[in-house]
Backbone bond lengths (Angstrom), bond angles and torsions (degrees), N, CA, C in turn:
res aa  C-N    CA-C-N  psi(-1)  N-CA   C-N-CA  omega(-1)  CA-C   N-CA-C  phi
1 M - - - 1.458 - - 1.527 110.49 -
2 L 1.359 117.01 -41.40 1.452 120.28 -179.16 1.518 111.85 -63.28
3 L 1.340 117.03 -36.46 1.464 119.82 175.13 1.521 110.51 -61.76
4 G 1.340 117.11 -41.49 1.457 120.18 178.25 1.507 112.08 -65.02
5 A 1.332 116.69 -39.82 1.459 120.64 179.24 1.515 110.94 -66.08
6 T 1.339 116.81 -31.34 1.470 120.99 178.03 1.518 110.77 -75.20
7 G 1.332 116.52 -43.28 1.454 120.27 -175.60 1.504 114.66 -79.01
8 F 1.329 117.80 -31.32 1.462 121.56 -174.04 1.524 113.41 -57.12
9 P 1.354 120.27 -47.08 1.461 118.95 -176.67 1.511 114.84 -90.13
10 T 1.333 119.36 3.99 1.462 120.00 -175.78 1.524 111.59 -125.54
11 C 1.333 116.22 30.18 1.463 119.20 -168.56 1.513 114.19 -94.48
12 S 1.327 119.90 -8.92 1.455 120.60 -161.99 1.517 114.41 -56.29
13 G 1.308 117.14 -45.21 1.455 119.09 -176.70 1.505 114.18 -80.87
14 W 1.323 117.81 -8.23 1.463 120.29 -170.98 1.518 113.37 -115.03
15 L 1.332 118.21 -23.70 1.443 119.83 -176.74 1.522 112.46 -93.93
16 G 1.313 118.12 2.25 1.453 120.26 179.92 1.506 110.44 139.20
17 D 1.319 116.30 -129.32 1.458 121.70 -177.67 1.528 110.35 -64.19
18 A 1.320 116.23 121.58 1.465 120.63 -177.33 1.525 112.53 -65.29
19 R 1.327 117.09 -14.38 1.462 119.43 179.03 1.522 111.12 -84.09
20 K 1.311 117.26 -9.60 1.458 121.57 -175.38 1.513 109.09 -118.20
21 C 1.285 117.73 81.84 1.456 121.66 -176.91 1.518 110.94 -114.94
22 S 1.330 116.39 151.76 1.460 119.72 -179.16 1.513 112.40 -65.34
23 L 1.334 118.15 -26.73 1.464 118.38 -176.91 1.523 112.46 -68.62
24 P 1.366 120.38 -51.36 1.462 117.86 176.96 1.527 112.02 -62.78
25 A 1.315 117.13 -33.87 1.448 119.72 -177.25 1.523 113.26 -75.24
26 H 1.324 116.51 -39.45 1.458 121.47 -177.36 1.525 110.03 -131.55
27 P 1.326 118.65 67.52 1.464 119.91 -173.03 1.519 113.35 -79.68
28 P 1.343 118.66 148.36 1.461 120.74 170.34 1.523 109.17 -65.74
29 P 1.372 121.75 158.24 1.454 122.68 -1.49 1.521 113.84 -85.41
30 G 1.324 118.29 -17.37 1.456 119.43 -176.37 1.508 112.64 -80.28
31 L 1.360 116.91 -20.01 1.441 121.87 179.50 1.511 111.92 60.26
32 I 1.309 115.72 40.83 1.454 121.37 174.43 1.514 107.64 -139.78
33 G 1.316 116.68 164.99 1.449 120.26 177.17 1.504 111.01 -125.93
34 R 1.325 116.37 172.84 1.457 118.71 -176.56 1.517 110.83 -81.49
35 K 1.320 117.78 -60.31 1.459 119.62 179.76 1.518 109.73 -144.66
36 F 1.331 115.82 155.32 1.450 121.91 -178.48 1.518 108.81 -137.68
37 A 1.324 116.29 129.69 1.455 121.03 174.88 1.523 107.99 -115.95
38 D 1.336 116.81 134.67 1.454 118.59 -173.63 1.530 112.63 -74.82
39 G 1.332 118.86 -9.25 1.452 121.59 174.86 1.509 113.70 82.66
40 R 1.329 118.02 -9.42 1.454 120.71 -177.65 1.516 112.43 -99.60
41 Q 1.335 116.44 -13.25 1.447 121.49 177.61 1.521 108.65 -134.45
42 K 1.270 116.65 151.93 1.464 120.72 -178.78 1.522 112.58 -109.80
43 D 1.326 117.42 -5.37 1.460 119.43 -179.31 1.521 109.70 -84.81
44 S 1.337 115.95 173.95 1.460 120.86 -173.47 1.516 113.32 -65.93
45 T 1.339 118.21 -16.70 1.455 119.12 -178.51 1.517 112.01 -71.84
46 S 1.330 118.23 -10.94 1.461 120.75 -179.74 1.519 112.05 -93.45
47 I 1.329 117.18 2.50 1.456 121.09 -177.28 1.527 109.95 -102.98
48 Y 1.327 115.74 130.70 1.450 120.01 179.65 1.516 110.07 -138.32
49 A 1.331 115.12 145.11 1.458 119.74 168.90 1.518 107.19 -84.53
50 L 1.315 117.11 125.94 1.458 119.82 -174.88 1.527 111.37 -71.75
51 P 1.327 117.20 135.56 1.462 119.88 177.05 1.526 110.69 -74.98
52 I 1.314 115.55 155.15 1.457 120.05 176.83 1.531 109.22 -70.85
53 L 1.316 116.57 147.60 1.461 120.25 177.70 1.520 112.45 -93.31
54 R 1.317 118.37 -11.00 1.462 119.54 178.43 1.532 109.68 -65.01
55 G 1.322 115.04 132.57 1.458 120.06 -178.63 1.514 113.55 74.82
56 V 1.339 117.60 15.84 1.463 119.71 -174.58 1.529 111.40 -62.30
57 R 1.318 117.60 -27.56 1.469 118.62 -178.64 1.532 111.85 -66.18
58 Y 1.332 117.32 -16.78 1.458 120.58 179.94 1.530 112.74 -94.05
59 S 1.327 117.72 -7.05 1.467 119.47 -163.57 1.519 115.63 -108.46
60 A 1.330 118.23 23.46 1.471 119.87 174.98 1.539 109.32 -60.92
61 P 1.322 118.23 149.70 1.463 128.09 1.62 1.529 111.81 -78.84
62 Y 1.333 115.47 166.46 1.452 121.15 -172.73 1.524 111.79 -111.41
63 G 1.339 115.16 162.40 1.452 121.36 -175.31 1.514 109.84 93.20
64 R 1.316 116.48 156.96 1.462 120.75 -176.99 1.521 112.42 -57.97
65 D 1.332 115.78 -35.17 1.456 119.28 -178.88 1.526 111.81 -103.98
66 G 1.327 116.96 10.80 1.456 120.60 176.87 1.507 114.36 66.64
67 R 1.327 117.40 32.63 1.468 119.54 -174.46 1.530 113.63 -79.39
68 F 1.353 116.84 -17.30 1.464 119.60 -175.65 1.528 110.89 -109.56
69 E 1.316 116.20 121.76 1.456 120.57 178.34 1.527 111.68 -78.95
70 A 1.322 116.96 -30.34 1.467 121.38 -175.61 1.519 110.89 -108.03
71 L 1.327 116.67 136.70 1.460 121.36 178.29 1.518 110.77 -61.66
72 R 1.308 117.36 -34.86 1.463 121.14 179.19 1.519 111.04 -61.71
73 D 1.346 117.27 -43.51 1.469 120.39 179.71 1.526 110.74 -65.55
74 F 1.344 116.12 -41.18 1.459 118.73 178.97 1.528 111.08 -66.13
75 T 1.327 117.46 -40.67 1.461 120.98 179.25 1.523 110.72 -61.29
76 R 1.315 116.07 -42.57 1.461 119.36 177.54 1.529 110.84 -62.49
77 F 1.332 116.97 -43.16 1.459 120.90 178.53 1.526 111.22 -59.77
78 A 1.339 115.89 -47.27 1.459 119.70 -179.29 1.529 111.10 -63.51
79 L 1.330 116.49 -42.88 1.455 120.83 -177.14 1.527 112.11 -67.33
80 V 1.314 116.05 -47.77 1.471 120.25 -172.16 1.525 112.18 -90.73
81 E 1.341 117.01 -47.68 1.458 119.86 -174.58 1.531 112.74 -82.54
82 E 1.315 117.32 -48.20 1.456 120.66 -176.61 1.527 112.39 -76.57
83 F 1.340 116.77 -42.51 1.453 120.21 -174.98 1.518 113.38 -99.23
84 G 1.322 117.52 -2.71 1.456 120.52 179.08 1.513 112.53 61.41
85 G 1.329 116.57 32.30 1.450 120.88 -177.14 1.504 112.88 -90.92
86 I 1.316 115.40 -171.79 1.456 121.42 -179.35 1.526 108.83 -119.78
87 L 1.312 115.41 146.95 1.449 121.43 175.95 1.519 107.11 -101.04
88 S 1.332 116.04 95.71 1.460 120.32 -170.10 1.515 113.47 -74.15
89 S 1.329 118.20 -27.81 1.464 120.60 178.70 1.521 109.04 -171.65
90 A 1.335 115.02 167.11 1.458 119.30 175.18 1.521 110.32 -63.97
91 L 1.331 117.10 -28.51 1.459 120.74 179.38 1.524 111.04 -62.06
92 L 1.326 116.79 -38.00 1.459 120.27 178.16 1.520 110.60 -60.51
93 M 1.343 116.58 -45.90 1.462 119.68 179.04 1.517 110.78 -65.02
94 D 1.328 117.00 -43.07 1.461 120.33 178.42 1.532 110.21 -56.95
95 A 1.344 115.60 -43.58 1.458 120.57 -176.45 1.527 111.66 -67.36
96 L 1.332 116.84 -45.84 1.461 119.99 -178.10 1.524 111.80 -65.85
97 V 1.316 116.58 -41.24 1.470 119.53 179.60 1.520 110.44 -67.63
98 A 1.340 117.04 -42.93 1.470 119.89 179.74 1.519 110.79 -61.74
99 Y 1.331 117.03 -39.60 1.471 119.95 179.16 1.523 110.92 -63.71
100 Q 1.330 116.86 -47.39 1.462 119.59 -179.35 1.536 111.40 -62.61
101 E 1.328 116.34 -40.35 1.459 119.70 -179.36 1.521 112.51 -68.96
102 S 1.334 117.19 -16.93 1.463 120.15 179.06 1.532 112.35 -81.57
103 L 1.328 117.19 -11.08 1.460 121.68 -175.90 1.520 110.08 -85.54
104 D 1.319 116.73 108.60 1.456 120.55 -177.49 1.525 110.41 -97.52
105 Y 1.338 115.85 165.52 1.456 120.24 173.22 1.534 109.57 -60.50
106 L 1.305 115.86 157.84 1.451 119.51 172.10 1.527 109.52 -62.21
107 D 1.303 115.69 149.88 1.466 120.77 175.57 1.531 108.18 -71.15
108 N 1.323 116.39 116.11 1.461 120.97 -177.32 1.526 109.44 -111.53
109 P 1.335 118.09 106.00 1.465 120.70 -177.01 1.528 114.11 -73.59
110 L 1.341 117.14 -3.18 1.466 120.18 -179.16 1.524 112.79 -96.89
111 L 1.348 117.54 -4.35 1.460 121.58 -176.96 1.516 111.26 -116.47
112 D 1.353 115.71 144.00 1.464 118.50 170.81 1.527 108.38 -92.44
113 E 1.325 117.10 -177.92 1.457 120.81 -175.14 1.518 112.68 -66.45
114 A 1.323 117.44 -20.53 1.464 120.99 179.28 1.523 112.36 -93.57
115 G 1.330 117.47 7.72 1.451 120.77 178.65 1.505 114.34 80.48
116 R 1.322 117.95 13.40 1.466 121.31 178.15 1.521 109.85 -92.87
117 L 1.335 115.25 147.20 1.457 119.53 177.67 1.516 110.78 -68.35
118 L 1.310 115.93 142.01 1.458 122.03 175.26 1.526 109.45 -90.41
119 D 1.333 116.02 170.01 1.462 120.75 -176.55 1.524 112.82 -62.16
120 A 1.329 117.09 -20.65 1.463 120.43 -179.69 1.524 112.83 -72.75
121 A 1.317 117.68 -12.26 1.468 121.08 -178.82 1.531 110.58 -68.41
122 P 1.336 118.17 150.16 1.470 121.09 177.95 1.523 111.70 -61.04
123 A 1.314 115.89 153.25 1.464 120.95 -179.35 1.525 111.52 -59.49
124 A 1.335 115.89 -39.16 1.465 119.47 179.74 1.529 110.87 -61.75
125 A 1.329 116.74 -39.80 1.464 120.63 178.78 1.519 110.81 -65.74
126 M 1.334 116.34 -37.53 1.465 120.19 177.39 1.530 110.41 -61.82
127 R 1.314 116.45 -42.40 1.469 119.39 177.75 1.528 109.74 -66.16
128 G 1.320 116.01 -37.97 1.460 119.87 178.18 1.515 112.31 -64.10
129 E 1.333 117.22 -33.41 1.464 120.17 177.98 1.525 110.64 -62.19
130 A 1.327 116.58 -40.01 1.470 120.18 176.81 1.530 111.06 -63.70
131 L 1.332 116.89 -40.27 1.459 120.48 177.34 1.528 111.56 -65.67
132 F 1.323 116.40 -34.58 1.456 122.00 -179.96 1.535 110.50 -61.86
133 R 1.330 115.97 -30.30 1.467 120.68 -178.85 1.532 112.20 -98.61
134 R 1.325 117.48 0.67 1.474 120.97 -179.22 1.526 110.23 -74.47
135 P 1.322 119.50 140.80 1.466 121.93 -179.87 1.530 111.94 -55.82
136 L 1.325 115.40 144.06 1.455 121.57 178.36 1.522 109.95 -72.71
137 G 1.324 116.28 145.21 1.452 119.73 175.85 1.511 112.32 -64.61
138 S 1.327 116.84 -33.10 1.456 121.43 -178.21 1.519 112.75 -79.65
139 D 1.339 117.71 -19.33 1.470 122.03 -178.33 1.523 108.21 -159.44
140 P 1.318 117.84 93.02 1.472 121.21 -175.94 1.526 114.49 -60.69
141 S 1.340 117.75 -12.42 1.464 119.67 178.92 1.524 112.25 -81.98
142 R 1.325 116.01 -5.72 1.467 120.20 -175.91 1.515 110.31 -128.18
143 S 1.328 115.45 162.04 1.462 122.71 174.36 1.515 108.07 -142.31
144 C 1.322 117.19 177.91 1.468 119.82 175.78 1.530 110.30 -57.82
145 A 1.354 115.69 -36.61 1.459 121.29 -177.49 1.515 112.98 -72.38
146 T 1.330 118.53 -9.54 1.456 120.58 177.29 1.512 110.88 -66.67
147 C 1.337 116.98 -40.42 1.463 121.30 178.88 1.533 111.45 -94.66
148 H 1.328 116.19 -44.70 1.468 120.39 177.42 1.529 107.85 -92.02
149 V 1.321 115.00 77.66 1.467 121.67 -172.26 1.528 109.29 -75.76
150 P 1.326 118.48 113.66 1.462 120.56 -177.32 1.523 113.57 -56.18
151 E 1.334 116.76 -38.79 1.464 120.99 -175.90 1.527 113.05 -68.28
152 T 1.325 117.94 -18.76 1.466 120.80 -178.77 1.529 111.57 -118.25
153 G 1.313 115.76 36.02 1.462 119.62 177.70 1.508 114.11 76.61
154 F 1.346 116.74 22.75 1.469 122.96 178.19 1.528 112.63 66.45
155 I 1.323 116.43 32.43 1.469 121.73 172.20 1.520 108.26 -133.91
156 D 1.347 115.77 163.14 1.463 120.10 176.78 1.523 111.75 -124.18
157 R 1.341 117.36 3.64 1.478 123.40 179.43 1.534 111.17 60.74
158 Q 1.336 116.69 30.05 1.454 122.30 178.06 1.525 109.43 -125.09
159 S 1.329 115.69 170.12 1.464 121.37 176.71 1.522 109.23 -114.74
160 H 1.341 115.74 142.51 1.464 121.17 -177.74 1.528 109.70 -144.80
161 D 1.322 115.61 149.93 1.457 121.36 170.47 1.529 106.95 -95.39
162 V 1.308 116.81 112.66 1.470 121.31 -176.74 1.524 111.17 -111.26
163 G 1.324 114.74 34.03 1.455 119.31 175.96 1.503 114.74 106.56
164 G 1.321 117.14 6.67 1.460 120.12 179.63 1.504 113.55 -99.47
165 G 1.352 116.90 -4.37 1.454 120.48 178.55 1.511 113.73 91.42
166 K 1.345 118.26 -0.58 1.460 121.85 -178.78 1.515 108.77 -154.21
167 A 1.333 116.41 144.27 1.461 120.79 179.87 1.527 110.36 -76.98
168 H 1.322 116.18 134.27 1.458 123.03 176.31 1.520 109.19 -132.27
169 D 1.325 115.78 156.76 1.457 119.09 178.83 1.529 109.54 -68.39
170 T 1.319 115.84 150.42 1.454 121.89 -176.78 1.528 110.59 -72.29
171 P 1.332 118.03 120.98 1.468 120.07 178.68 1.522 110.97 -81.90
172 T 1.308 116.90 154.49 1.451 120.62 175.38 1.525 110.72 -70.34
173 L 1.323 115.45 155.75 1.461 120.93 174.23 1.531 111.25 -97.19
174 R 1.326 117.13 -4.98 1.454 120.26 177.07 1.521 109.80 -65.66
175 D 1.328 116.33 144.90 1.468 123.32 175.11 1.532 113.50 62.64
176 L 1.340 117.05 27.72 1.461 120.39 179.13 1.529 112.56 -58.87
177 A 1.320 116.60 -29.31 1.460 119.83 -178.13 1.525 111.74 -60.18
178 M 1.337 117.07 -20.10 1.452 120.54 -176.02 1.520 113.11 -106.74
179 T 1.330 118.62 2.46 1.459 119.53 -169.05 1.520 115.86 -114.57
180 A 1.336 118.50 9.65 1.472 118.59 175.29 1.535 109.69 -62.33
181 P 1.345 117.94 147.04 1.463 128.40 4.24 1.529 111.32 -78.96
182 Y 1.322 115.91 165.40 1.449 121.68 -171.51 1.523 112.10 -107.91
183 F 1.307 114.66 169.46 1.461 126.18 -174.82 1.525 107.99 76.60
184 R 1.319 116.62 166.26 1.464 120.87 -170.99 1.519 113.66 -63.64
185 D 1.308 116.95 -31.46 1.457 119.43 -179.21 1.519 112.05 -106.21
186 G 1.328 116.76 12.46 1.453 120.00 177.40 1.513 113.91 68.64
187 R 1.322 117.42 27.66 1.478 120.00 -173.82 1.527 113.23 -74.90
188 Y 1.350 117.21 -19.95 1.457 120.43 -176.47 1.520 111.09 -112.55
189 D 1.317 116.16 128.84 1.464 121.38 -178.84 1.524 113.13 -88.55
190 T 1.335 117.10 -20.12 1.459 120.05 -174.96 1.521 111.27 -130.24
191 L 1.327 115.23 158.37 1.459 119.93 176.18 1.523 111.28 -68.62
192 E 1.325 117.85 -28.68 1.461 120.54 175.62 1.528 110.39 -59.77
193 Q 1.308 116.78 -40.63 1.460 120.32 178.73 1.524 111.35 -67.43
194 V 1.320 115.93 -37.15 1.466 120.58 178.78 1.529 109.83 -64.05
195 V 1.330 116.53 -47.61 1.464 120.72 -179.78 1.529 110.10 -61.44
196 A 1.325 117.24 -39.56 1.468 120.54 178.77 1.528 110.37 -62.32
197 H 1.326 116.85 -40.83 1.475 120.71 178.78 1.521 110.98 -61.28
198 F 1.331 116.61 -50.07 1.457 119.28 -178.28 1.530 111.68 -70.53
199 G 1.319 115.74 -28.24 1.456 118.23 174.35 1.512 111.69 -60.85
200 R 1.338 115.78 -42.35 1.466 120.78 178.18 1.533 110.87 -69.62
201 H 1.334 115.82 -46.80 1.471 119.92 -172.76 1.532 112.39 -67.46
202 F 1.328 116.79 -38.04 1.467 120.38 -175.81 1.534 112.92 -108.09
203 D 1.340 115.92 9.20 1.471 120.21 177.70 1.524 110.89 52.59
204 L 1.335 115.85 56.46 1.460 120.69 -176.79 1.528 112.24 -74.17
205 G 1.306 117.40 -24.03 1.454 120.25 177.98 1.517 113.65 64.17
206 L 1.327 117.05 39.65 1.461 120.96 -177.88 1.519 111.32 -85.17
207 D 1.337 116.73 136.92 1.451 118.90 170.24 1.530 108.20 -89.23
208 A 1.315 116.98 -178.54 1.464 120.88 -174.66 1.522 112.05 -61.11
209 A 1.334 116.68 -41.75 1.468 120.31 -178.95 1.530 110.57 -66.90
210 E 1.333 116.81 -41.13 1.466 120.00 179.51 1.527 111.28 -67.87
211 T 1.326 116.32 -36.72 1.463 119.39 175.84 1.517 110.93 -60.42
212 A 1.334 116.27 -44.49 1.457 120.78 178.72 1.532 111.12 -63.06
213 D 1.316 117.85 -37.73 1.466 121.43 179.08 1.531 111.36 -67.47
214 L 1.340 116.29 -41.31 1.458 118.83 179.89 1.526 110.81 -67.20
215 V 1.324 116.68 -37.73 1.470 120.11 175.29 1.529 110.01 -62.88
216 A 1.328 116.62 -41.77 1.464 120.65 178.64 1.526 110.91 -60.96
217 Y 1.328 116.35 -37.57 1.465 120.64 177.33 1.528 110.81 -64.78
218 L 1.323 116.92 -46.54 1.465 120.59 179.44 1.528 110.81 -62.40
219 E 1.314 116.86 -38.34 1.464 120.13 177.27 1.521 111.41 -64.78
220 A 1.319 116.96 -37.73 1.463 120.71 179.13 1.524 111.06 -69.01
221 V 1.321 116.27 -44.67 1.463 120.91 178.72 1.522 110.89 -66.02
222 G 1.320 115.56 -38.45 1.461 120.59 -174.47 1.508 115.29 -90.14
223 G 1.328 117.67 5.55 1.458 120.40 178.99 1.510 112.04 -88.84
224 G 1.320 115.59 -172.74 1.458 120.37 178.98 1.502 111.20 156.74
225 A 1.313 115.41 170.41 1.454 121.45 -179.18 1.517 109.86 -73.82
226 E 1.317 115.94 134.39 1.463 121.56 178.54 1.520 109.67 -61.60
227 P 1.362 118.08 123.66 1.461 119.94 -172.88 1.517 115.18 -83.55
228 Y 1.319 117.49 -16.01 1.462 119.26 -170.31 1.525 111.92 -77.13
229 T 1.306 116.22 135.57 1.458 122.87 173.18 1.520 108.26 -127.75
230 A 1.310 115.71 159.07 1.467 120.28 179.79 1.525 110.06 -61.17
231 P 1.330 117.60 143.34 1.464 120.61 -179.15 1.521 111.65 -59.69
232 D 1.321 115.19 144.64 1.453 122.00 174.15 1.523 108.44 -70.75
233 E 1.324 117.04 126.22 1.463 120.57 -178.48 1.520 113.05 -82.58
234 T 1.338 117.02 -1.51 1.457 119.80 178.43 1.526 109.76 -66.84
235 I 1.326 116.76 138.73 1.452 122.36 175.01 1.525 107.86 -98.28
236 H 1.310 117.22 105.66 1.459 121.91 -175.97 1.528 109.70 -91.87
237 V 1.298 116.09 77.73 1.461 120.17 -175.53 1.526 111.08 -68.06
238 V 1.325 117.57 -34.64 1.456 119.60 177.31 1.526 110.37 -60.73
239 T 1.332 116.76 -39.23 1.463 120.49 178.06 1.522 110.17 -64.64
240 I 1.320 117.90 -38.74 1.466 120.53 176.72 1.524 109.85 -57.89
241 A 1.332 116.63 -45.76 1.464 120.47 179.42 1.525 111.30 -61.75
242 E 1.338 116.73 -41.65 1.460 120.50 -179.77 1.524 111.52 -64.27
243 L 1.326 116.82 -41.31 1.460 120.47 177.93 1.523 110.78 -63.75
244 L 1.318 116.90 -42.41 1.464 120.07 179.91 1.527 111.53 -65.18
245 E 1.305 117.18 -36.89 1.469 119.96 177.28 1.526 110.80 -61.68
246 R 1.320 116.77 -37.42 1.462 119.88 178.71 1.527 112.11 -72.20
247 T 1.321 117.25 -45.95 1.464 119.53 -177.32 1.531 111.72 -69.32
248 L 1.312 116.61 -39.49 1.461 119.64 178.11 1.520 111.20 -70.77
249 G 1.338 116.61 -36.01 1.456 119.64 176.37 1.515 112.20 -62.41
250 A 1.341 116.40 -31.34 1.464 121.88 176.59 1.525 111.81 -85.59
251 R 1.335 117.00 -0.54 1.459 123.00 -176.96 1.534 111.18 54.21
252 D 1.313 114.51 40.70 1.463 120.99 -178.10 1.522 109.09 -100.34
253 W 1.330 115.95 99.40 1.463 121.33 -178.53 1.519 110.89 -63.02
254 L 1.330 116.97 -40.46 1.456 121.16 -175.40 1.529 111.77 -63.49
255 L 1.317 117.32 -53.09 1.456 119.67 -179.14 1.521 111.84 -64.56
256 T 1.324 116.30 -36.54 1.472 119.09 177.12 1.522 110.56 -61.34
257 K 1.319 115.92 -44.24 1.469 120.79 179.43 1.535 110.36 -61.69
258 I 1.325 117.28 -42.45 1.467 121.17 -179.30 1.521 110.69 -63.28
259 V 1.346 116.51 -45.36 1.465 120.39 -179.98 1.533 110.40 -61.67
260 I 1.323 116.56 -45.00 1.470 119.84 -178.04 1.520 111.22 -65.67
261 L 1.328 117.51 -44.64 1.463 120.02 -179.66 1.526 111.09 -60.92
262 Q 1.341 116.45 -43.44 1.460 119.44 179.32 1.526 110.66 -65.43
263 A 1.326 116.60 -42.23 1.461 120.07 -179.69 1.534 111.12 -64.26
264 L 1.331 117.23 -42.63 1.467 120.65 179.09 1.521 110.89 -62.11
265 Y 1.328 116.01 -41.55 1.455 120.11 179.44 1.523 110.86 -61.52
266 E 1.329 116.07 -46.51 1.464 119.54 -176.45 1.523 111.73 -69.95
267 L 1.320 117.77 -39.14 1.463 120.21 179.34 1.520 111.01 -66.13
268 D 1.335 116.09 -42.86 1.465 119.36 -179.49 1.532 110.67 -65.22
269 A 1.340 116.48 -37.48 1.468 120.58 -178.75 1.522 112.26 -67.10
270 R 1.327 117.93 -22.70 1.454 120.94 -176.60 1.529 113.22 -88.35
271 K 1.313 117.56 -5.81 1.467 119.90 -179.15 1.525 110.50 -59.25
272 G 1.301 115.62 125.45 1.455 120.79 177.00 1.514 115.14 77.65
273 A 1.340 117.89 -1.78 1.459 120.76 -179.57 1.527 110.02 -73.75
274 E 1.331 115.21 152.79 1.451 120.21 179.64 1.532 110.56 -62.64
275 G 1.319 116.45 130.05 1.447 121.87 179.14 1.513 114.92 80.34
276 A 1.333 117.53 -0.24 1.465 120.64 -179.39 1.531 110.31 -78.34
277 P 1.329 118.18 158.80 1.463 120.75 174.14 1.529 110.36 -59.98
278 P 1.324 117.76 161.01 1.466 120.28 177.58 1.516 111.24 -55.78
279 T 1.329 115.75 146.13 1.463 120.21 -176.62 1.517 112.12 -59.54
280 D 1.351 117.37 -37.19 1.458 118.23 -179.16 1.529 110.87 -65.49
281 R 1.342 117.54 -31.96 1.458 119.19 176.71 1.521 110.66 -69.53
282 L 1.340 116.07 -42.88 1.461 119.29 177.00 1.520 111.22 -60.71
283 E 1.325 117.37 -42.01 1.456 121.75 179.02 1.532 110.85 -61.98
284 G 1.333 115.76 -38.09 1.461 118.96 178.57 1.520 111.49 -65.04
285 W 1.339 117.43 -41.94 1.464 120.57 177.66 1.521 111.16 -64.67
286 I 1.333 116.00 -41.31 1.467 120.21 179.10 1.527 110.68 -62.05
287 K 1.329 116.67 -42.67 1.462 120.81 -179.96 1.526 110.79 -60.88
288 K 1.327 116.78 -43.40 1.466 120.37 -178.97 1.526 110.73 -67.49
289 L 1.333 117.56 -38.59 1.455 119.69 177.93 1.524 112.00 -65.43
290 R 1.333 116.57 -37.38 1.465 119.31 176.41 1.536 110.85 -65.81
291 W 1.305 116.42 -33.89 1.462 120.61 176.25 1.532 109.90 -64.31
292 I 1.318 116.01 -46.55 1.466 120.14 177.42 1.519 110.46 -60.56
293 D 1.322 116.98 -39.96 1.459 122.16 179.44 1.524 110.69 -61.76
294 G 1.332 116.65 -43.21 1.465 119.85 179.81 1.517 112.24 -63.24
295 L 1.324 116.85 -41.34 1.460 120.66 178.01 1.528 110.65 -65.27
296 T 1.329 116.78 -38.84 1.466 120.60 178.88 1.522 110.24 -66.07
297 N 1.320 116.97 -41.21 1.469 120.38 178.25 1.521 111.91 -59.61
298 A 1.341 115.72 -29.93 1.461 120.73 178.91 1.530 112.08 -88.84
299 S 1.356 115.39 8.08 1.467 122.25 -178.51 1.518 112.93 61.34
300 D 1.328 116.65 23.57 1.457 121.59 176.46 1.527 108.28 -91.53
301 F 1.331 115.96 76.20 1.461 119.96 -175.75 1.526 111.78 -70.23
302 T 1.334 116.43 -32.10 1.461 119.50 177.04 1.525 110.25 -64.25
303 G 1.325 115.74 -45.85 1.456 119.86 178.18 1.517 111.98 -65.28
304 A 1.350 115.96 -37.95 1.464 119.48 179.78 1.528 111.33 -66.65
305 L 1.333 116.48 -37.06 1.467 119.59 176.62 1.523 111.10 -65.59
306 A 1.335 116.18 -39.83 1.463 119.44 177.72 1.524 110.59 -64.72
307 A 1.339 116.46 -39.41 1.465 120.51 178.46 1.525 110.35 -66.93
308 T 1.331 116.42 -34.91 1.461 120.21 177.62 1.528 110.56 -66.68
309 A 1.340 115.99 -37.65 1.461 119.43 176.59 1.530 110.71 -62.53
310 E 1.342 116.73 -38.44 1.455 119.99 176.52 1.524 111.10 -67.72
311 F 1.330 115.14 -38.70 1.467 120.26 176.80 1.525 110.48 -60.29
312 R 1.331 115.78 -45.38 1.459 119.35 178.94 1.526 111.02 -63.14
313 A 1.343 116.65 -37.12 1.466 119.88 -178.99 1.526 111.35 -63.16
314 T 1.331 116.56 -32.92 1.465 119.69 -178.17 1.525 112.30 -73.41
315 I 1.335 116.56 -17.93 1.463 119.41 -177.30 1.530 112.02 -112.91
316 S 1.326 117.50 -2.34 1.469 120.58 -173.06 1.513 112.63 -63.86
317 S 1.325 116.60 -25.80 1.459 119.05 -177.29 1.528 112.80 -92.18
318 V 1.347 115.94 0.23 1.472 120.43 -177.84 1.519 108.43 -101.00
319 R 1.306 118.28 120.26 1.468 122.41 -177.84 1.511 110.62 -75.83
320 E 1.342 116.75 140.18 1.463 120.14 178.15 1.534 108.97 -68.49
321 G 1.329 115.86 138.93 1.440 122.29 177.89 1.496 109.36 179.60
322 P 1.342 117.89 178.91 1.462 121.03 -177.40 1.522 111.39 -54.34
323 G 1.343 114.65 123.33 1.454 120.17 177.71 1.493 114.67 78.48
324 S 1.333 118.63 2.66 1.461 121.30 -179.03 1.505 109.44 -126.34
325 P 1.345 119.03 177.85 1.457 120.69 -174.08 1.513 113.67 -66.71
């Protein structure tokens, strides 16, 4: 998972087109982006609002049309087909999938495990929950909850045309507070606009007060505790060595390069910082990492592994802690 977390936001120059990187598309802390154009078409059909990756392990099938049952298959498609990248090794796929599967929904204190609102929810949201389950004017056998099933993470694992002219898989309503703009092409900036659209499409017959209640419900379902915390200033040099041993053991030039670039950036940034290791020690680690990088560039993985063993030996006597390896 840590390899995936390292590689996911630093892939732009290595996975293909530098303009198509996972970081702009799915940035922390929400891990979503505003809009994405595939670059091969200029009309509006090439524009999409990126879905959130939190809770992705619960949201199969994957892809706009739900064509992929496995997250691994979808990740490979996005990496190779959509981004024109390279699949450097099975380790890369293992890392990216493990990272995505580690991303959970925000902690929502207003929901129980079955997706029902708890008593702490606002009264307006409670009224909105009843509206969410009310039969549709266009089809009394169905409600909003028919597709956005609360018990299964507000999805039904099906595809539907909800007024966009094409069937798409049902997105979750969890973490809505972090996923604006809304709808598949990002045409709506607010939940009020979304409710108005579905009101028209499904003949919901909502008055102004009911619209406000349904929006309050979506806000309650889509809220949660902000997950982002300030970065840990600890320099985990032992972890760097462990990651390099794995990537070099897999003979994966790409992941090795990503780990080294990230490590060099972090070590250089810590020079002279309060509580950081002495600058000469940081310089020594940087020099050894550049040596490993040079051997990797020459495809000398055996030599790079030996250099990594020497790198680990230089830090083995230093205990991990704030500002140290």
